[in-house]
N, C-alpha and C positions, 0 to 999 in steps of 0.2 A: 360723283362720277369720276372714273379713272381717266387720267389725261390720255394715255395710249395703252392699247393692248397689243402686245407683240406675240405672235403665235407661230409655231413651227412643229414639225413632226419628222418621222422617218416614214418609210413605206408602210409599215404596219399601222401607223397612226394616221395615214393620209385620209382615209374615208371619214374617220371621226373628226379630224381637223376641218374638213370641208363642211361637214354637218354642223359643227359648233359655230363656225364663222357666221352663219345666218342669225344666230341668237345673240351674238356679242354686241350688237349695236345698242342694246339697251343699257350696256355698262360703259360704253365709250363711243365717241364720235369718230375716233381714229383707230382703225384696226390695221396692223401691219403684218402681212403674211410673209414669213421668211422662207417658205417652201417646205417641202418640195411641191412641184407643180403636177406631179403624176404619181401613181402608185408603184412606179418602177423601183427596184431595189436601190437603196442609198445607204450611206453611213450616217448614223444618228449624230455624231459629233459635228458633222458639216452643217447641221441645222441648229443644234443645241447651242453652239458657241455664238453664232450671230444673234440669236434670241437673247441669250444671257448678256452679251455685250450691249445690246440696245437697252435692256432693262437697267443694266448697271450705269449707263451713261445718260439715262433720261429720268429725271426726278418725277415721281408720281406715276410712273408707268408700272404695269404688271405684265407678266408673261404666262403663256401656256405652252407646255411642251408635251408631245404625245409620242409614245413608242409602244411596242408590244407589251412590255412589263412596267414601263415608267422608270425602271432602274437606270438604264443607259443614259437617257437624257438628263436625269437628275444628277448622276455622277459627273457628267460633262459640265453641266451648268454650275454646279457647286464648286467647281475649280475657280470660278470668278469671284474676286473680292467683292463683298457687298451683296452677293446673291444668296438667297435662302430658298432653294428649290425643294418643294415637298411633294412626295408621292401620295396621292389621295385616291381612295377607291370608294369612299362614302362622303356624303355631305357633312357629316359630323367631323370627319378628319380634316376636311377643307376649312371648316369654321375654326377648329382649334389651330390649324396651321397659320391662319391669319391672326386670330385673336391672341394666341400665346407665343408664336414664333415669328411673327411679322413676315411670313413667307411672301416673297415677291414673284415667285414663279410656281405655278401649279403644274405638276407632272401627272399625267393620266396614263393608266395601263390599258391600252385599247383592246387587248385580247382578253381582258378580264372583267370589263364593265359594259353595260348596254349603253346605247346612245341616250336613252332616257335618264339613266343614272348619271352619265357624264353631264348632261344638261343641269341636273339637280346639284351636282358638285360645283359647277361653275357659278350657279346662282348663289350658293352658300359662300364660295370663295370671294366673289366680287361684292357681296352685300355685307361682309364682315370687316370691321376695322380692328386694328391692333389695339389691345387694351393698355399697353405700356405698364407702368408701375413695376412690380417685381419681375414681370416678364421682360421689360426693357432692360433691366439689369442683366438678365440671363442672356438675352440676345446680344448685348454688348460684349459678352465674353466668348462669342462664337469664333471670331476672327483669330487666326494664329499670327497675324502681323503685329 
């Protein structure tokens, strides 16, 4: 079980975020919602950065970020050292993101997937562990620092 799950979105991902929060308790006892609190228009970096910072500073935590395409939140989150945010639109991509890339933030494209598909994606993401080995060597080479 994941220590903490930190979740956030922009306005385009608000409805999906609220829907997914209900099912996250089977993956963690601690769910932290970084917002927003309504579907009113917001700027995705204002929510992506707090989620990424929390994941970056909390060992064994994982995050979920949701925006219209998944791209904006992924770009913002990946600016943080130690964050490996992956845009996934199928359960198979989520499984590979965890197993091969040790992704620690799942980014979902709310305008392109159904709620049911999103639930399947998070199931795959949170039930998959990093394989390490040759993949660990590659993940170690991601940082530019």
